[in-house]
C-alpha positions as CSV (number, residue, x, y, z in Angstrom):
1,X,0.0,0.0,0.0
2,X,1.4,3.4,-1.0
3,X,1.8,6.0,1.7
4,X,1.4,9.7,1.1
5,X,4.1,11.3,3.2
6,X,2.9,14.8,2.4
7,X,-0.6,14.3,3.8
8,X,-1.2,15.8,7.3
9,X,-0.9,13.3,10.1
10,X,-3.6,12.6,12.6
11,X,-2.8,12.7,16.3
12,X,-3.4,9.7,18.6
13,X,-6.6,11.3,19.9
14,X,-8.0,11.8,16.5
15,X,-7.3,8.2,15.5
16,X,-8.8,7.0,18.8
17,X,-12.0,9.0,18.2
18,X,-12.3,7.7,14.7
19,X,-12.0,4.1,15.8
20,X,-14.6,4.6,18.6
21,X,-17.0,6.0,16.1
22,X,-16.5,3.1,13.8
23,X,-17.1,0.7,16.7
24,X,-20.3,2.4,17.6
25,X,-21.5,2.2,14.0
26,X,-20.7,-1.5,13.9
27,X,-22.5,-2.1,17.2
28,X,-25.8,-1.3,15.6
29,X,-25.2,-3.5,12.6
30,X,-27.4,-6.6,13.0
31,X,-25.0,-9.0,11.3
32,X,-21.9,-7.9,13.2
33,X,-22.2,-10.5,16.0
34,X,-23.1,-13.4,13.8
35,X,-20.6,-16.1,13.0
36,X,-20.2,-16.8,9.3
37,X,-19.3,-20.4,9.5
38,X,-19.6,-23.2,12.1
39,X,-16.0,-24.3,13.1
40,X,-17.0,-27.9,13.7
41,X,-18.5,-28.2,10.2
42,X,-15.5,-26.6,8.7
43,X,-13.1,-29.0,10.5
44,X,-15.2,-32.1,9.5
45,X,-15.1,-31.2,5.8
46,X,-11.4,-30.4,5.8
47,X,-9.2,-33.1,4.2
48,X,-5.5,-33.3,3.6
49,X,-4.8,-33.9,0.0
50,X,-4.2,-37.7,-0.7
51,X,-4.4,-38.5,3.0
52,X,-7.3,-40.8,3.7
53,X,-6.1,-42.5,6.8
54,X,-9.5,-43.6,8.2
55,X,-8.6,-47.3,7.7
56,X,-5.1,-47.1,9.1
57,X,-4.2,-48.2,12.6
58,X,-1.3,-47.0,14.7
59,X,1.0,-49.9,15.7
60,X,3.5,-49.0,18.4
61,X,5.5,-51.4,20.4
62,X,5.5,-50.4,24.1
63,X,8.4,-51.7,26.0
64,X,8.6,-51.7,29.8
65,X,11.1,-49.5,31.6
66,X,14.6,-51.0,31.3
67,X,17.1,-51.4,34.1
68,X,19.2,-48.5,33.0
69,X,16.2,-46.1,32.9
70,X,14.2,-44.2,35.5
71,X,10.9,-42.3,35.6
72,X,11.3,-38.7,36.7
73,X,9.0,-37.8,39.6
74,X,8.6,-34.3,38.3
75,X,7.8,-34.6,34.5
76,X,7.0,-38.4,34.6
77,X,9.1,-39.1,31.5
78,X,11.3,-42.1,31.3
79,X,15.0,-41.1,31.0
80,X,18.3,-42.9,30.8
81,X,20.2,-43.1,34.1
82,X,22.7,-40.6,32.7
83,X,20.0,-37.9,32.9
84,X,19.5,-38.5,36.7
85,X,20.2,-35.3,38.7
86,X,18.8,-36.3,42.1
87,X,19.0,-40.0,43.0
88,X,16.9,-39.8,46.1
89,X,14.0,-37.8,44.6
90,X,14.4,-39.4,41.1
91,X,14.5,-36.0,39.3
92,X,16.0,-35.6,35.8
93,X,18.5,-32.9,34.8
94,X,15.8,-31.1,32.8
95,X,13.6,-30.6,35.8
96,X,16.2,-29.3,38.2
């Protein structure tokens, strides 16, 4: 957008008054508060191109905690023993 640097500038008060008048005018507009589109309908109709994954299943192998791992009592993530910061409290280095 081009800017006319020779045009007189408005003060902050003038800009504030102008925006207040615009808001008052929009307040009386009957359609100003209505939502154009329902978000849930829009989300249901949205599809990624070429990505019909409705028949796919997620297959992840879950392994139990190993002997050289611990569960942090602060963030509850499983870490390797090298990340152990407090052995008594079982806190990882990221949570200290």
